[in-house]
VEXLOBA-346938 format. One record per residue: residue in three letters; x, y, z of N, C-alpha, C, O in turn. Coordinates in steps of 0.001 Angstrom, whole numbers, padded with zeros to 6 digits, always signed. Atoms other than C-alpha are relative to their C-alpha. Example, Ala and Ser with C-alpha at 12.3 -4.5 7.8 and 13.67 -1.06 7.14 Angstrom:
<nodes>
ALA+000890-001190+000000+012300-004500+007800+000900+001200+000000+001936+001181+000665
SER-000820-001190-000060+013670-001060+007140-000770+001090+000730-000261+002198+000899
</nodes>
This chain:
<nodes>
MET-000199+001356-000126-014341+036629+009819+000554-000458+001532+001748-000638+001771
ASN-000809+000664-001171-013872+035378+013341+000789-000841+000172+000711-001953-000349
SER-001102+001071-000389-011021+033862+014710-000504-001555+000340-001139-001562+001394
PRO+000528+001120-000393-011938+029868+014830+000874-000522+001438+002002-000091+001678
GLN-000252+000668-001068-011280+028029+017924+000523-001480-000272-000205-002442-000517
ILE-001007+001356+000440-008460+025179+017290+000423-000828+001235+000940-000239+002185
GLY-000427+000977-000825-007766+022294+019378+001257-000957-000436+001235-001156-001651
LEU-000864+001003+000468-004693+019772+019057-000029-001188+000687-000106-001166+001915
VAL-000129+001108-000668-004534+016285+019711+001213-000917-000486+001211-001428-001606
ALA-001059+000483+000336-001133+014697+019891+000069-001574+000393-000417-001768+001508
ILE-000010+001205-000473-000619+010863+020182+001552-000721+000043+002428-000418-000766
GLY-001319+000701+000077+002402+008612+021046+000310-000843+001264-000305-000913+002328
ARG-000184+000903-001310+004355+006064+023078+001760+000130-000096+002358-000115-001143
ASN-001320+000004-000108+007945+006503+024026+000494+000634-001121+001143-000003-001950
GLU-000509-000434+001200+008631+009215+021529+001019+001050+000715+001560+001904+000012
GLY-001040-000854-000790+010925+011061+024288+000320+001214-000589-000639+001985-000541
LYS-000419-001265+000479+012859+014106+022566-001172+000181-001353-001384+001319-001771
HIS+000550-000469+001066+010672+013986+019742-001519+000362+000685-001891+001487+000353
LEU+001079-000822-000850+007385+014649+021918+000214+001402+000295-000432+002317-000216
GLU-000113-001433-000183+008705+017623+023292+000203+000871-001116-000381+001954-001169
ALA-000171-001005+001015+009895+019096+020227-001754-000047-000985-002292+000893-001569
CYS+001445-000061+000728+006332+018049+018618-000920+001245+000714-001477+002139+000077
LEU+000883-000734-000881+004505+019852+021804+000492+001339-000004-000381+002203-000082
ASN-000265-001324+000214+006668+022971+021663-000178+000548-001389-000018+001755-001570
SER-000035-000387+001287+006220+023142+018034-001509+000754-000196-001660+001647-001029
VAL+001371-000433+000301+002286+023868+018381-000648+000836+001136-001651+001546+001061
ILE+000601-000825-001318+001923+025258+022021-000491+001428-000607-001673+001764-000672
GLY+000175-001246+000328+002519+028827+020591-001120+000223-000889-002015+001023-000615
GLN+001114-000101+001099+000320+028370+017403-001519-000265+000506-002485+000471+000304
VAL+001583+000126-000531-002761+026873+019077-000216+000858+000905-001407+001164+000955
ASN+000374-000848-001278-002587+029196+022136-000414+001643-000347-001262+002391+000138
ASN+000417-001407+000724-002366+032425+019958-001038+000285-000847-001535+001371-001144
ILE+001421+000053+000892-005103+031487+017851-001173-000063+000962-002119+000669+000669
VAL+000712-000017-001087-007096+030718+020966-000447+001325+000558-001596+001753+000672
TYR+000047-001045-001063-006298+033720+022952-000715+001230-000587-001217+002084+000144
SER+000909-001008+000480-007956+036025+020450-001239-000022-000043-001913+000929-000439
VAL+001386+000282-000167-011084+034528+021014-000476+000028+001410-001211+000964+001729
ILE+000228+000114-001237-011432+033434+024661+001011-000007+001112+000795-000619+002158
GLY-001150-000271-000926-008063+034441+026457+000639-001317-000186+000452-002109-001110
GLN-001143+000965+000380-005256+032010+027225-000652-001302+000790-000997-001379+001969
VAL+000658+001250-000169-006613+028572+027252+000870-001020-000849+001170-000886-002035
ASN-001064+001147+000573-004367+025462+026590-000912-000932-000708-001453-001815-000042
ASN+000952+001108+000500-006456+023511+024153+000917-001260-000790+000857-001628-001963
ILE-001083+001055+000662-003745+020787+023632+000079-001229+000989+000371-001161+002183
VAL+000192+001174-000852-004174+017240+024753+001277-001050-000688+001566-001213-001873
TYR-000956+001176+000253-001482+014553+024741-000794-001566+000611-001189-001853+001741
VAL+000379+001525-000415-002664+010746+024600+001194-000805+000134+002052-000832-000748
ASP-001278+001032-000098-000112+008244+025921-000603-001414-000019-001521-001795+000707
SER+000053+001488+000002-000259+004768+025165+000953-000880+000597+001491-001749-000089
GLY-000905+001029-000951+001828+002982+027773+001110+000368-000340+001777-000460-000960
SER-001367-000066+000212+004941+004830+027503+000860-000325+001261+000458-000190+002416
THR-000991+000275-001279+007967+003806+029690+001060+000805+000384+001855+000741+001322
ASP-001155-001255-000120+009987+006841+029027-000820+001217+000922-001743+000994+001705
ASP+000213-001083-000671+009517+010400+030322-001068+000852-000935-001204+002073-000856
SER+000725-000567+000725+007015+010981+027791-001373+001130+000721-001636+002298+000435
VAL+000798-000599-000557+004161+011723+030116+000233+001322+001087-000501+002267+001375
ASN-000739-001221-001064+006141+013977+032604+000299+001346-001047+000050+002520-000772
THR-000685-001067+000980+007629+015956+029514-001573+000598-000506-001601+001824-000620
ALA+001311-000773+000368+003717+016751+028394-000318+000690+001133-000860+001786+000990
LYS+000712-000625-001275+002928+017621+031988+000548+001359+000416-000180+002292+000757
SER-000738-000844+000035+005723+019882+032313+000053+001305-000986+000529+002412-000732
LEU+000663-001170+000877+004573+021968+029421-001206+000452+000164-001706+001226-000652
GLY+001570-000454-000288+001279+022532+030754-000854-000617-001051-001848-000027-001477
VAL+001117+000561+000865-000257+019952+028325-000939-000893+000754-000518-001491+001745
GLU+000986+000757-000699-003375+018174+029395+000486-001631-000700+000888-001767-001856
VAL-000550+001378+000435-002488+014075+029231-000991-001044+000557-001448-001220+001686
VAL+000966+001033-000238-004643+011286+028700+000514-001180-000132+000715-001651-001251
ASN-000285+001528-000108-003524+007853+029915-001043-001280-000293-002000-001663+000380
LEU+000779+001036+000490-004850+005068+027990-000124-001105+000838+000874-001564+001395
ASP+000169+001386-001026-006320+002066+030019+000722-000952-000852+000608-001040-002075
LEU-000982+001069+000442-003737-000776+029613-000664-001199-000631-000282-001823-001622
SER+000956+001291+000235-006500-003490+029556-000619-000025-001293-001257-001022-001632
ILE+000535-000368+001408-007530-002107+026058+000727-000100-000955+001543+000819-000883
PRO-001088-000122+000929-005492-002869+023048+000147+001375-000615-000839+002099-000753
PHE-000388-001684+000205-003822+000540+021881-000306-000391-001442-000198-001485-001997
THR+000243-000471+001636-004815+001903+018303+000336+001383+000113+000148+002049+001132
ALA-000209-001382+000499-003841+005030+017003-001622+000619+000195-001991+001448+001027
ALA+001388-000372+000205-007526+005453+016131-000901+000278+001343-001776+001129+001504
ARG+000675-000191-001250-008599+004915+019654+000711+001153+000908+000007+001842+001646
SER-000475-001002-000398-006105+007252+020898-000361+001273-000385-000425+002169+000456
ARG+000534-001306+000472-007293+010066+018642-001392+000300+000591-001665+001410+001048
ASN+001144+000051-000569-010761+009213+019776-000195+000624+001498-001167+001222+001959
ALA-000041-000184-001669-009814+009723+023478+000317+001448+000123-000404+002198+000780
GLY-000393-001384+000248-007895+013012+022651-001043+000851-000029-001190+001733+000816
LEU+000761-001102+000382-010700+014712+021016-000997+000058+000903-001497+001158+001137
GLU+001077-000130-000982-013327+013537+023684+000626+000808+001141-000135+001657+001605
ARG-000520-000973-001162-011139+015255+026462+000381+001379-000590+000429+002369+000141
LEU-000373-001614+000814-010183+018295+024079-001674+000571+000151-001787+001769+000413
LEU+001146-000648-000090-014036+018857+024193-000603+000091+001154-001589+000822+001246
GLN+000289+000028-001442-014494+018254+027808+000700+001285+000389+000103+001976+001213
ILE-000684-001215-000626-012105+021132+028433-000508+001273-000736-000783+002289-000098
ASN+000763-001265+000811-013485+023607+025654-000984-000762-001031-000555-001504-001915
PRO+001203+000695+000518-016794+022371+024282-000195+000811-001865-000767+000404-002876
GLN+000301-000742+000966-016471+025218+021767+001157-000188-001208+001097+000365-002306
VAL-001156+000304+001213-013366+024052+019682-000713-000360-001302-001646-001161-001245
GLU+000868+000421+001390-014590+023784+015860+001218-000652-000684+000895-001533-001481
PHE-000868+000923+000726-011472+022382+014545+001438-000668+000711+002269-000081+001404
VAL-001365+000574-000950-008694+019830+015810+000618-000434-000963+000089-001040-001895
GLN-000795+000591+000493-005588+019166+014496+000693-001254+000694+001200-001149+001811
PHE-000840+001039-000436-004058+015756+014951+001517-000063-000551+001795+000467-001627
VAL-001188+000181+000250-000479+014908+014851+000452-001038+000811-000140-001290+001861
ASP-000421+001326-000443+001537+011803+015685+001277+000756+000762+001791+001810+000387
GLY-001368-000713-001181+004523+012573+018651+001208-000142-000896+002161+000485-000433
ASP-001337+000010+000518+007281+011927+016335-000079+001126-000931+001032+001288-001435
CYS-000068-000825+000478+006242+014893+014404-000001+001569+000388-000376+001915+001509
ALA-000299-001523-000560+006926+018821+014489-001038+000747-000985-001012+000623-002209
ILE+000791-000891+001265+004174+021256+012963+000494+001239-000266+000683+002098+000595
VAL-000667-001038+000688+005550+023654+010846-000878+001555+000395-002057+001878+000539
ASP+000889-001502-000446+005030+027354+011749-000803+000617-001037-000452+000706-002213
GLY+001028-000666+001084+001817+029172+010242-000757-001269-000569-001780-001060-001220
TRP+001203+000963+000660+000253+025735+009198-001146+000251+000702-002052+000823+000095
LEU+001434-000219-000783-002488+025904+011822-000816+001261-000736-001893+000988-001265
ALA+000871-001173+000529-003697+029670+010516-000048-000242-001222-001107+000116-001738
SER+000754-000127+001272-003425+028864+007032-000859-001174-000278-001754-001020-001110
ALA+001431+000918+000361-005535+025297+007129-001099+000314+000574-002145-000123+000096
SER+001193-000304-000265-007854+026909+009352-000751+001023-000533-001892+001219-000114
GLN+000398-000838+000667-008534+029429+007310-000772-000635-001466-001894-000266-001811
VAL+000665+001224+000751-009251+026688+004421-001343-000404+000380-002364-000331-000303
LEU+001152+000513-000415-011603+025332+006410-001295+001078+000657-002473+000722+000666
GLN+000955-001147-000205-013496+028573+007669-000429+000574-001726-001497+001158-001910
THR+000776-000602+001296-013964+029551+003775-000420-001025-000839-000802-000757-001978
ASN+000428+001455+000770-014787+025847+002617-000810-000618+000835-000397-001444+001649
SER+000745+000856-001272-017855+024789+004580-000373-001453-000380-001079-002166+000333
THR+000208+001459+000332-017848+021459+002562+001265-000975+000299+001363-002177+000052
VAL-001475+000428-000031-014329+020780+003395+000191-000620+001673+000292+000175+002607
ALA-000269+000642-001560-013843+018301+006802+001260-000156-000052+001697+000191+001045
VAL-001595+000145-000474-010061+017631+006481+000753+000801-000754+000469+000947-001942
VAL-001251-000947+000986-007163+019912+005214+001360-000793+000476+001544-001081+001659
CYS-001110+000455-000764-003799+018357+005453+001120+000699-001322+000640+001084-002388
GLY-000781-000496+000881-000677+019611+003486+001277-000914-000384+001251-002080-000779
ARG-001294+000888+000320+003003+018627+002997+000847-000361+001340+001467+000424+002056
ARG-000895+000494-000811+004583+016190+005306+001158-000329-000576+001242-001007-001601
ARG-001306+000577+000467+008192+015846+005028+000816-000892+001067+000507-000935+002258
GLU-000763+000931-000906+010811+013342+006456+001164+001165+000325+001656+001951-000485
ARG-001080-000763-000453+013334+015148+008605+001234-000126-000424+001960+000718-000948
PHE-001579+000500+000479+016392+013155+008019-000127-000948-001353+000260-002104-001179
PRO-000001+000808+000925+015844+011683+004598+001433-000760-000224+001571-001953-000497
GLU-001572+000514+000618+019726+011233+003909+000469-000893+000863+001377-001605+000434
GLN-000384+001145-001045+020143+008986+007163-000170-001271-000519+000586-002095-000005
SER+000235+001587+000330+018870+005629+005324-000869+000130-001123-001631+001095-001181
ILE+000929+000102+001019+017104+004689+002173-001443-000061+000371-002374+000443-000258
TYR+001798+000140-000731+013802+003782+004415-000357+001415+000457-001534+001754+000330
ASN+000566-001372-000283+013624+007306+005595-000127+000695-001467-001134+001368-001689
LYS+000432-000583+001145+014060+008437+001978-001175-000384-000513-001876+000460-001072
LEU+000964+000576+000549+011473+006039+001024-001308+000823+000828-002406+000863+000273
CYS+001302-000505-000769+008984+007759+003442-000196+001292-000629-001331+001569-001017
ASP+000184-001149+000102+009681+011144+002532-000229+000341-001812-000565+001427-002285
ILE+000712+000095+001472+009006+010250-001441-001464-000008+000275-002284+000836-000084
GLU+001442+000264-000093+005872+008743-000282-000722+001179+000488-001911+001348+000217
TRP+001309-001119-000500+004608+011963+001506-000239+000871-001250-001304+001476-001380
GLN+000273-000820+001082+005106+013723-001771-001303-000283-000810-001114-000646-001971
THR+000916-000048+000648+001336+013616-002719-000741+000980-000826-000411+002148-000617
PRO+000555-000924+000434-000942+015316-004925-000705+001089+000508-001558+000823+001355
ILE+000675-001219-000491-002146+018922-004284-001691-000130-000504-001925-000552-001637
GLY+001351-000287+000632-006121+019401-004658-000973-001230+001115-000736-001733+002214
GLU+001040+000803-000666-009019+017290-003639+000530-001553+000180+000888-002154-000834
ALA-000522+001427-000276-007929+013834-002246-001321-000763+000581-002435-000346+000897
LYS+001087+001061-000417-009733+010703-001242+000244-000134+001449-000653-000197+002289
TYR-000370+000112-001402-007591+010408+001903+000619+000791+000606+000763+001871+000033
CYS-000794-000861-000820-005622+011927+004549+001051-000982+000561+000945-002197+000392
GLY-000577+000807-001031-002889+010760+006873+000078+000275+001204-000698+001207+001418
GLY+000091-000464-001368-002256+011117+010582-000128+001238+000615-000819+001544+001587
ASP-000290-001501-000250-001234+014637+010664-001205+000649-001291-001243+000650-002522
ALA+001123-000776+001182-004447+016572+009321-000622+001222+001162-000425+001121+002373
LEU+000936-000691-000649-006685+019488+010570-001509-000402-000474-001911-000497-001633
MET+001616+000450+000368-010480+018442+010844-000895+000487+000685-000763+000698+001890
ARG+001272-000680-000579-013814+019890+011369-000517-000957+001134-000785-002141+000931
VAL+000873+000862-001179-015308+018643+014781-001451-000302-000462-001944-001402-000213
GLU+001207+000515+000296-018572+018662+013439-000270-001138-001021-001269-001852-000929
ALA-000027+001049+000816-017785+016321+010523+000372-001369+000761-000233-002424+000574
LEU-000603+001143-000838-015874+013953+012887-001247-000544+001016-001442-001742+001223
GLN+001185+000623-000614-019066+013809+015079-000798-000732-000662-001217-001837-000316
GLN+001084+000584+000979-021249+013203+012238+000343-001450-000287-000580-002257-000390
VAL-000271+001306+000585-019502+010096+011244+000402-001031+001169+000483-002244+000973
GLY-000166+000795-001108-018662+008965+014905+001602-000285+000058+001962-001345+000570
GLY-001287+000224-000295-014837+009324+014773+000801-000917-000754+000622-001292-001913
PHE-000950+001071+000696-012129+007005+014171-000535-001293+000168-001335-001291+001103
ASN+000198+001209-000486-012716+003185+014188+001223-000348+000470+002328-000455-000062
PRO-001127+000329-001029-010986+002273+017343+000516-001400+000075+001362-001723+000909
ARG-000599+001253+000279-010414-001272+016208+000997-000108-000901+001729-001088-000764
LEU-001084+000149+001149-008094-000729+013209+001312+000199+000557+001497+001063+001414
ILE-001310-000112-000482-004546-001158+013819+000989+000751-001017+002199+000929-000878
ALA-000840-000793+001124-003620+000815+010526-000972+000199-001080-001901-000560-001358
GLY+000893-000266+001029-005146+002484+007781-001476+000939+000599-002603+001108+000133
GLU+001704-000466-000724-007734+004280+010159-000381+001604-000432-001446+002180-000208
GLU+000182-001546+000726-007228+007908+008388-000880-000473-001294-002040-000110-001488
PRO+000732+000139+001232-008233+006588+005171-001245-000849+000171-001961-000904-000829
GLU+001342+000378-000404-011159+004788+006654-000991+000746+000158-002103+000587-000346
LEU+000872-001385-000353-012583+008000+008062-000194+000466-000901-001367+000771-001116
CYS+000341-000573+001093-012119+009346+005069-001235-000509-000963-002172+000161-001396
VAL+001188+000642+000908-014290+006989+003025-001540+000189+000661-002551+000099-000036
ARG+001277-000233-000838-017136+007660+005844-000307+001631-000346-001366+002073-000793
LEU+000118-001593+000201-016654+011455+005542-000725+000365-001456-001720+001068-001636
ARG+000492-000198+001395-017037+011300+001690-001511-000555-000150-002391-000032-000835
GLN+001438+000681+000098-020087+009047+002122-001170+001218+000589-002336+001122+000207
HIS+000594-000830-000589-021517+012013+004069+000147+001335-000659-000165+002355-000044
ASN-000325-000929+000872-020504+014324+001107+000930+001133+000722+000853+002308+000363
TRP-001137-000950-000188-017566+015993+003042+001385+000045-000793+001769-000964-001384
GLN-001245-000024+000933-014406+016901+001311+001293-000086+000671+001418+000427+001783
ILE-001203-000297-000430-010769+016411+001752+000911+000488-000713+001109+000096-001863
LEU-000966-000878+000974-008154+018770+000678+001314+000120+000216+001632+000684+001263
ARG-001299-000463-000253-004590+018929+000355+000502+001168-000798+000278+001460-001972
ILE-000491-001853+000245-002977+022457+000082+001553-000540-000240+002145-001599-000029
ASP-001440+000113+000377+000363+023127-001102+000690+000896+001141+001042+002020+000785
GLN-000405-000744-001196+001674+024417+002476+000870-001065+000916+000363-002154+001185
GLU-001103+000705-000868+004653+022905+004620-001152-000230+001104-001932+000691+001346
MET+000723+000308-000952+002672+021055+007385+000665-000394+001459+000657+000199+002537
THR-000912+000508-001184+004866+018814+009577+001043-000497-000444+001156-000739-001646
LEU-001200+001137+000130+008266+016881+010053-000014-000911+000471-000350-000885+001655
HIS-000047+001350-000701+008550+013649+010778+001307-000707-000036+002187-000413-000845
ASP-001171+000504-000204+011144+011468+011867-000434-001557-000061-000922-002110+000925
ALA+000273+001437-000252+010665+007763+010750+001046-001008+000793+000685-002097+001239
GLN-000795+000634-000910+013791+006613+012559+000297-001571-000703+000596-002561-000035
MET-000031+001566+000567+013969+003498+009840+001300-000168-000553+001689+000546-001477
PHE-001203+000202+000369+017246+002131+009479+000429-001283-000231+001611-001620-000179
SER-000196+001638+000322+016978-001496+008681-000960-000538-000941-002081-000048-001081
PHE+001145+000850+001235+015216-003694+005983-000938-000469+001014-002121-000258+000747
GLY+001144+000637-000840+013417-005454+009064-000920+000910+000535-002060+000584+000867
GLN+001214-001072-000428+011788-002224+010130-000757+000322-001356-001968+000506-001232
TRP+000716-000512+001183+010816-001301+006386-000873-001141-000247-001971-000911-000753
TRP+000952+001618+000510+009345-005345+005934-001250+000524+001079-002373+000810+000663
LYS+001230-000347-000928+007214-004407+009239-000734+000872-000366-001937+000613-000363
ARG+001143-000754+000631+005824-001327+007759-000872-000353-001007-002088-000166-001047
SER+000901+000377+000898+004994-002748+004792-001086-000997+000144-002139-000964-000493
LEU+001019+000954-000611+003260-005699+006540-001035+000589+000559-002147+000121+000316
ARG+001030-000568-000305+001322-003349+008303-001049+000894-001087-002234+001125-000845
SER+000707-000606+001190+000181-001488+004991-000650-000946-000581-001766-000645-001006
GLY+000749+001334+000529-000784-005024+003706-001178-000250+000930-002285-000480+000445
HIS+001075+000340-001119-002878-005584+006850-001482+001162-000188-002685+000906-000240
ALA+000923-001453+000151-004624-001818+006455-000694-000247-001286-001913-000080-001328
TYR+000469+000363+001512-005125-002814+002585-001072-001002+000172-002163-000760-000344
ALA+001011+001082-000189-007041-005949+003581-001244+000277+000476-002321+000040-000073
GLU+001224-000466-000701-009184-004400+006407-000811+000811-000711-002037+000709-000698
GLY+000776-001255+000498-010051-001383+004462-000922-000768-001115-002061-000397-001396
ASN+000844+000478+001193-011224-003639+001619-001095-000816+000620-002219-000644+000149
TRP+000851+000865-000981-013043-006078+004084-001159+001007+000105-002250+000762-000410
LEU+001153-000985-000260-015075-002822+005200-000569+000625-001091-001797+000623-001170
HIS+000822-001010+000896-015841-000683+002404+000587-000441-001773+001031+000344-002611
GLY-000777+000535+001002-014659-003004-000490-001139+000090-001528-000883+000173-002729
LYS+000681-000066+001111-017932-002921-002263-000514+001234-000530-000171+002268+000044
ALA+000349-001371+000543-019712-000229-004533-000675+000652+000973-001169+000062+001933
PRO-001007-000826+000954-019455+002646-004714+001323+000158-000037+001964+000529-001020
GLU-001333-000372-000442-016281+002839-003015+000902-000936-000291+002051-000497-000346
TYR-001408+001113+000385-014093-000319-003891+001464+000435+000484+002558+000583-000060
HIS-001139-000585-000821-012074+000848-001144+000972-001103-000066+000694-002265+000230
TRP-001236+000929-000044-008540-000714-001627-000102-001398-000546+000567-002374-000207
VAL+000125+001227+000693-009750-003266-003797+001002-000497-000960+001513-001618-000942
LYS-000939-000047+000775-007512-002482-006626+001565-000717+000663+002266-001607+000182
GLU-001200-000034-000607-004601-002474-004260+000206-001534+000522+001224-002198+000325
THR+000084+001603-000755-005573-006019-002322+000272-000704-001304+001266-001429-001331
ARG-000185+001231+000936-005899-007839-005711+001422+000062-000821+001931-000929-001344
SER-001645+000242+000164-002219-006569-006728+000717-000455+000832+001641-001092+000326
ILE-000748+000849-000878-000742-007838-003716-000318-001121-000053+000665-001844+000113
TRP-000107+001809+000091-002026-011411-004040+000436-000121-001407+000688-001310-001604
LEU-000227+000348+001529-001202-011317-007831+001528-000210+000136+002136-001260-000077
TRP-001415-000089+000233+002386-009930-007429+000595-000962+001110+001563-001664+000815
GLY-000442+000375-001401+002887-011317-003689-000033-001457-000039+000899-002057+000496
LEU+000291+001150-000242+001669-014545-004015-000466-001092-001340+000072-002193-001447
LEU+000383+000626+000945-000142-015829-007181+000995-000717-001294+001124-001874-001695
LEU-000804+000171+001272+002284-015362-010163+001445-000792+000739+001933-001586-000066
PRO-001058+000669-000054+005451-016778-008210-000343-001247+000566+000602-002024+000698
ALA+000332+001230-000243+003342-019757-006925-000166-000638-001175+000225-001796-001321
ILE+000380+000844+001245+002165-020513-010365+001521-000280-000815+001770-001234-001552
ALA-001654+000476+000650+006137-020288-011508+000365-001135+000576+000510-002148-000108
LEU-000767+001022-000558+007442-022445-009225-000923-001486-000338-000338-002504-000708
ILE+000738+001165+000726+004621-025054-010145+000447-000484-001311+000750-001623-001667
LEU-000272+000298+001358+005317-024781-013422+001338-000397-000337+001542-000869-001455
VAL-001401+000148+000440+009327-025148-013081+000435-001435-000686+001330-001573-001519
PRO-000347+001012+000590+009254-028647-013805-000255-000459-001335+000436-001340-001847
MET+000732+000086+001127+007060-028496-017006+000802+001020-000891+000868+000606-002049
THR-000516-000752+000524+008987-025555-018238+001567+000302+000104+002240+001247-000310
ARG-001618-000203-000269+012475-026125-017208+000659+001128+000456+001842+001415+000270
GLY-000755-001239-000780+012920-023042-015270-000830+001315-000804-000912+002396-000220
ILE+000216-001140+000986+011435-020722-018065-001038+000903+000635-000999+002131+000556
SER+001010-000592-000865+008343-020005-015852+000478+001013+001107-000310+001894+001451
LEU-000504-000635-000612+010705-018442-013494+000494+001376-000572+000472+002448+000032
LEU-000468-001126+000895+012136-016178-016298-001283+001102-000352-001177+002329-000364
VAL+001223-000716+000564+008484-015102-017474-000384+000960+001396-000482+002185+001323
VAL+000523-000602-001248+007437-014092-013925+000928+001174+000261+000469+002316+000251
LEU-001120-001061-000235+010869-012106-013178-000013+000844-001066+000289+001996-000754
ALA+000318-001033+000730+010229-010448-016435-001143+000974+000017-001124+002079-000525
GLY+001253-000871-000494+006800-009142-015224+000182+000812+000921-000388+001901+000975
TYR-000283-000872-000968+008406-008053-012156+000697+001271-000719+000328+002423-000492
LEU-000815-001079+000724+010755-005968-014313-000990+001210-000466-000985+002411-000195
LEU+000733-000805+001058+008207-004735-016623-001003+000903+000983-001210+002082+000693
ILE+000713-001158-000635+005806-003353-013690+000852+001028+000840+000471+002177+001063
THR-000775-000816-000566+008678-002062-011823+000255+001297-001042-000023+002385-000539
TYR-000191-000609+000737+009643-000126-015060-001571+000957-000046-001487+002177+000090
LYS+001420-000992+000152+005723+001383-015391-000213+000590+001244-000878+001625+001184
THR-000043-000712-001103+005939+002317-011871+000820+001100+000022+000418+002222+000329
TYR-001018-001202+000094+009152+004299-012318-000749+001008-001156-000811+002231-001029
LYS+000393-001051+001417+007572+005755-015802-000979+000895+000806-000927+002119+000927
TYR+001321-000982-000623+004488+006884-013918+000550+001065+000843+000293+002246+000612
TYR-000367-001124-000832+006216+008666-011192+001203+000932-000515+001418+001969+000113
TYR-000934-000813+000655+009080+010122-013378-000577+000835-001023-000067+001944-001185
LYS+000611-000698+000967+006815+011276-016160-001222+000632+000531-001428+001819+000280
ASN+001438-000600-000384+003269+011777-014485+000338+001038+001180+000056+002233+001099
ARG-000187-000669-001103+004439+012887-011084+001140+001032+000070+001170+002018+000807
ASN-001295-001132+000026+007841+014650-011961+000740-000220+001064+001375+000716+001551
PHE-001081+000242-000888+009720+012750-009385+001608+000195-000673+001797+000083-001884
PRO-001364+000112+000638+013625+013089-009874+000219-001348-000400-000368-002193+000275
ARG-000087+001293+000647+014715+010010-011962+000493-001094+001245-000089-002153+001481
GLN-000450+000894-001138+016651+008441-008974-001062-000068+001285-000946-000942+002144
ASP+000906+000520-001127+013798+008709-006528-000862-000518-000815-001465-001371-000164
ALA+001141+000779+000515+011377+007451-008974+000418-001284-000354-000444-002100-000680
LEU-000392+001381+000358+013473+004440-009676+000039-000810+001541-000536-001892+001665
LEU+000050+000467-001187+014045+003670-006040-001412-000199+000668-001574-001244+001299
TYR+000993+000399-000376+010467+004089-005083-000731-000838-001025-001562-001568-000485
ALA+000359+001187+000951+009422+001973-008084+000199-001342+000579-000694-002103+000952
PHE-000650+001201-000780+011671-000794-006689-000830-000652+000896-001461-001704+000782
PHE+000544+000519-001517+010422-000981-003146-001449+000004-000243-002072-000663+000584
CYS+001722+000152+000126+006621-000621-004325-000086-001364-000458-000992-002040+000030
VAL+000133+001341+000601+007220-003893-006282+000237-001007+001110-000439-002009+001345
LEU-000688+001063-000942+009212-005530-003594-001131+000038+001167-001371-001040+001711
ALA+000759+000164-001320+006644-004562-000700-001067-000589-000416-001981-000206+000314
LYS+001163+000541+000452+003868-006715-002665+000627-001222+000946-000321-001817+001459
PHE-000286+001360-000920+005768-009743-000487-000303+000273+001444-001147-000479+001932
PRO+000819-000149-001288+005159-008402+003036-001216+000493+000110-001794+000271+001173
GLN+001291-000537+000068+002163-006826+002350-000803-001267-000201-001821-001342+000487
MET+000773+001211+000121+000836-010260+001260+000082-000664+001503-000949-001113+002002
PHE+000055+000424-001212+001919-011393+004574-000947+000482+001046-001538-000132+001935
GLY+001073-001052-001062-000089-008257+006252-001387-000671-000590-002209-000885+000301
GLN+001316+000486+000483-003116-009703+004156-000498-001137+000887-001557-001274+001498
VAL+000666+001369-000358-002864-013223+005256-000221+000319+001814-001173-000127+002456
LYS+000359-000256-001439-002377-011824+009067-001356+000436+000194-002019-000186+001024
PHE+001259-000424-000248-005622-009829+008778-001237-001225+000054-002191-001249+000833
TYR+000881+000669+000473-007414-012708+007298-000241-001136+001085-001330-001585+001444
LEU+000003+000964-000909-006272-015201+009774-000504+000332+001566-000935-000510+002354
GLY+000513-000687-001207-007130-012754+012800-001737-000146-000354-002459-000773+000422
ARG+001358+000081+000510-010621-012515+011040-000710-001611+000601-001697-001797+001313
TRP+000418+001376-000158-010802-016481+011184-000183-000494+001366-000984-001320+001803
GLN-000239+000527-001477-009834-016823+014606-000771+000826+000999-000906+000556+002192
GLY+000851-000953-001142-011984-013921+016053+000989+000791+000941+000598+000978+002093
LYS-000809-000658-000744-009073-012036+017410+000330+001221-000369+000621+001509-001530
GLN-000537-001305+000433-008231-008458+017846+001376-000062+000000+002160-000624+000765
GLN-001165-000158+000656-005487-007525+015962+000929+000818+001010+000363+001724+001620
GLN-001027-000684-000722-002238-006222+017932+000690+000838-000746+000918+000413-001878
LEU-000659-000877+000906-000273-002932+016656+000999-000758-000544+001474-001664+000142
ILE-001379+000279+000811+002576-003737+014023+000861+001332+000162+000694+002360-000495
GLU-000928-000997-000070+005212-001594+015143+001201-000040-000603+001804-001085-000356
TYR-001174+000200+000630+008306-000882+013026+001004+000797+000643+002107+000646+000118
LYS-001125-000581-000420+010411+001428+015215+000581-000708+001425-000141-001084+002349
ASN-000594+000570-000920+012884+000070+017523-000418+000498+001308+000079+000032+002334
</nodes>
């Protein structure tokens, strides 16, 4: 079996030292694989979304091809990835697989070789992803929550995240990422891939180290608001049969984030406050059921399961605001702007 031609697209803005670590983690892996096929070729592209730090100079100093996005067009991660892939294929049209990675992540040694072998031996698989770990989970409960979130089941999956090795043929078939999406662009892409009978596979292999740098409740709130926006837009695009994309999640957000508390408040005069106690009991029950699922079914440590369950329920409120933000934007006909949680 011939070695595949692999390229890499990293995206970011003002990632500084994280970007340097990201690019250094992949330069050897990509070039070593490519070298065995066509000689020394740098198949790495960095797409910058208006950085004001030394990100662009850092990438250039490492010999990486840089794409500077047009500042007059709203930035999205989806737009960045499309631009990176386009430039990558201009440099080397023979690239078969492309690794996408965010600039705040570093790729684990050996990941590209393992993941590319999976794509080589499974012609119906379009996307391979692995274990994403939080680099500093002990620094805050919010970093810890990210680390717990990354612990997803192994095997065939419905969606992937921003770090994944993808088959170029499959991406071209579905037209790449949707550049208008400000969040949830990877799951939306996976919906279209699966509609074309491609598979998404998550393997039990270390893939990337991520640094969320999330130290405040406000950052967590913004990140949760963004996820609510993503759920709303995904449901808007693919909520009908047979996908029902994020329909369940969207209904849950409106139920727990708005409908039940509103009803409880309206009924306070008639129930003398009992309605508030009933709804509170409902929140406690759903928190317990979520905890039980992750502790019993997913084998999370008890403390992790409890922490994650509590914040899953609490997230319904910022996610509800994210839903409202999406629908207001639709009604006003505005292109939504990025919701960034990093300082």
